[in-house]
N, C-alpha and C positions, 0 to 999 in steps of 0.2 A: 504494500500500500504506500502511496506517496506520503511524504512527511509534511508537505505544505501544498496549498493550492490557492488559486484565485479563480473563483467560479469554475470554469472548465479547463483551466490551465494548470497543469500539474508538473512538479519537478521531481524527477527520479532521485530518491535519497542516496543512491549509489553513484551514478554517473553525473548527477546534477543537471542533466539535460531536461529541457521543457518538453511537455507533451500537450498537444491540443486535443481535447475530447469534445467533439460536437455531437449533438443528439442526432438520432436517425430521422427525425422529421425535418422537412425542408425549411420550416420557419424557425427552427431553433438556432440561436446564435449565442455567442459568448461575449459579455460586456468586458471591455478593457479600456479604461480611461474614457476618452471621447469617442470610442469606436465600438461597433458591433462586429466581431469577427465572424465572417460568413462561411469561409472554408479555408482549409490549408492548401496552398498552391505550390509549396516547395519546402525542402528541408536540406540543410547542409551541416557541416561539422560544427559551425558556430552559431547557427540561428535557424528559426522557422519563419517562413513567409506566409502571410494570410491575406486573402482578399477581405476587405473590410469596408463597412459603411461608416463614414465620419458623421457623428450625430449632429454636430454644430452646423454642418453645411449640407448634409445629405449626399455628398459626393462619394464615389467609390474610389478607394485608395488601396495601395498595398502597404501592409504593416509588417515590418521585419522585427521579430522578437529575438533577442540574443540570449544564449544559454547562460552566459556568465552572470554570477550573482553580484549584487552591489547594494549600496544604501545611499541615502540622499546626500551624505557628506563625503562619500568615498572619493579617493584619488582616481579610481577607475572611471567613475562617472564624469569627473572633470576632464580627464583625458579624452573620453569618448565624445563629449560635447565639443571639445576643441577640434577633433577630427571631423565631426559633423559640419562645423562651420565651413570647412573647406569644401565638403561635398555639396553643400547648398549653393556655393558659388558657381558650380559647374553647370552652365546653361549651354546646352548643345543638342541639336536635334537627334544625334546618335548616342546620347547618354541618358539613361533613366534618371529622371529628375528626383533629387532628394529634397523634401519639403521641410522637414523638421526632425529633431531628435530629442528624446526626453526619457523619463523613467517613471514607471508606475509600479508601486508596491515591490520595489527591488528588481524589476525587470527593465533593462534598457531596451529601447526600441527606436526605430526610425520610420517615419512616414514617407512613402515613395509614390510617384505616379503609378497607377495600375496599368499594366500592359496586358491587353487581351490577346494572348498568343502563346507561343511555346519557345523554349530555348533550343539551341542546336543539338544538345544531348537528347532532348525529347524528339526532335526531328529525326535524328538517326535511329532512335528506337522505333518510331512509328513508320518511317518511310524509307529507311536505308540511306545509301549514299546520295548526295546531292549532285545535280549536274555541275560539272566543273566550272562552267562560265557563270552559272547562278551563284556558285560558291565564291567566285572572284568578286561578284557584285556585293555579296555580304562582306567579304574581306575589305573591299574599298570603303564601305561605310564605317567599319570598325577602325580602319586606318585614319579616316577623317577625325574620329573621336580621339584617337591616340595622339595625332598631330596637334589637335587643338589644346589638349592638356599639357603636352610637352612644350609647345611653343609659348604658351601663356603662363605656365606655372612651373616649368621644369620639373614636373612630377610624372610618375609612371603608375601603372595599374598593378603590375606584378602578379596578376592571377587571371590573365586572359586564357579562357578555356571554353569549350562548348556550352557549359552550364551558365556562363556569364554573358552569353550573347543571345539576345531575344529577337524573335521575329513576330511582329503583330499581324493581325488579319489583313491589314492594308499593304503588307510587304515591307514595312519600315523595319530598320535594324537598330537595336538599342543595346548599349553595353551596360551591364549591371555592376554594382559594387565598385564604382569608380570613386576614389577619394578616401576609401577606408585605409589604404596604404598610400601615403601622399608623397614621400620623398624618394629620390634616387640616392642610394647609399652603398657603403661597403659592408654588406651583410648578407650572408647566405640565408635562404629561407629555412625555417625550422621544419624539416621534413616530417617530424612527428606530428605536426599540426596540419599537414596537407591531407585533404580528404581524397582517398583513393590513391591510385598510382600516378606519380607526377609526370605524365606523358608530355606535358606542355611547357614545363619549366625550362628555361635556357640553361646551358652549362654553367654560366657564371652564377646562377641562382643557387646552385647546389655545391659551389666551391667556397669554402669559408674565406672571407676577406676579399673576394672578387668584386670589382666595381660593377654596378648595375646602372644602366640608363635606358633610354627609350628603345635601344636595340634589343634589350631583353624582352620587351613587349612585342617587338617585331618578330622575334624568334617564336614566341608563344602563339602569335597569330598564324605564323607559317605552319606550326605543328597542328594547330586547330584546323586549318584548311586542309592539310594532308589527311587528317582523320575524316573530315566531312566529305571529301571527294572520294576516298577509298573505302570508307566505313571500317578502316583498320587504323588504330593509333600508331604513330611512329615509334620505333624501338619497342615493339610489342613482345617483350620478354615475360617470363613467368613470375619473376620475383622483383621486388622493389629495388634491390641493390643492382640487379642486372640492368634494369632500366636506367638507373642513375649512372652506372659505370659506362654504359653504352653512350649515353648522352655526352659524357666527358671525353671519352676516348675514341669514339667512332665518328666518321664523317656522317652527315645527315643522309638518310636513305633517299634514293631516287624514287619518286612516286611511281615511275613506270615499271619498277620491279614488281609491284603488286597490281598495277593497272596499266598494262602495256598500251592501251588505247588512249591514254591521257595525252592531250595536246602537248607538244614539246615545249612551247613557250610557257604554258601553265606550270609544267613541271620545273622549268628553269627558274621561274619567279619564286615558287615555293621553296625550292632548294636553296636559293640565295637568301631568302628570309631565315632559313634554318642553318646557315653556316655556323660551324662550331666556333670559329674565331669571330668575335663581334665586328672586327674591322673588315671582314669579308661580307658582312650583311649590308643592307641599305642603311645609309646614315640616319635618315629620318623616315617616319611613317609616311610623310608626304611624298618623298622620293619613291617609296614602295607603292603607294596608291597610284602614282603616275604610271608606273610600269603595269600595274593591274589594269588600268584603263586602256593602255596601249594594246594589251593582249585582247581585251574585250572588244576593241575596235578593229581587230585583225592585223595590228601592226606588230613589229618585233619589239620585244622589251630591250631596254638599255642594259639592265642588270647592274653590275658593279664595275666601275672603272678602277682598276687596281692602282692607277697613278693619281687618283683624285685626292684632294685634301681631306684627310680623315678627321673630321670634327663633327660634333653633334649639335653645334649651336648655330 
């Protein structure tokens, strides 16, 4: 039995994760602050996302409830709210809008715009591999978001993956969870905190002390496109350490090894995005999206000029 609860929100006494328990009748909802939680639409290692009605306005929003425990005066809450301030600043058509962040009865949450659609992981689960040129169109939209945040804030996402890229019913592409990790920095990702197998992390993300910048996000986007186009993740090995070691020690796989019919230029763009050495990748997401647009228009990509000035600014 749960040790504590707020209406239909229960925290497991062992793992401390939240559980949302909605009734079986369609009109049953869970009150949470200014919201009525209507249904759970997603769950990750750190949070649960619910479709919700905001009582004060009547609008439909997404509410993301974080598993971490806190209290009104805690340092974790102050740090959380400081991060949220950055997320709220990010106004871009390809970024899921963060509206506010706060705390209710020890549960940190953020209010987001509600996207009526699915993420790329769900797309793969329901439909299988995406057409390669449709995937490039998705990639172009994500690259616009990455370039906007890097150009204006010198900040990166650090968790680009199929689960964080949304497609709505109108065909719009939106990146989730932008702003929750705001800085580029000399720090490896804590693998123990990564949900699932880290198929999309760049080599420098898993090497302690390695510098990370926007090229890390470009790598992750390339790995995501590889998976979306082939329905097979790159470096698809059995164990976590095999995946990590392959990412550090092996050259990026050629998409045509698992999908021979893939367009040569599509394969070249994705392989350039996934270059093991960051200096061999596109310098900026804008440079990358220009090549994706060239390929979509039937032109040859420029790829990477080895003699170019290697700078990310």
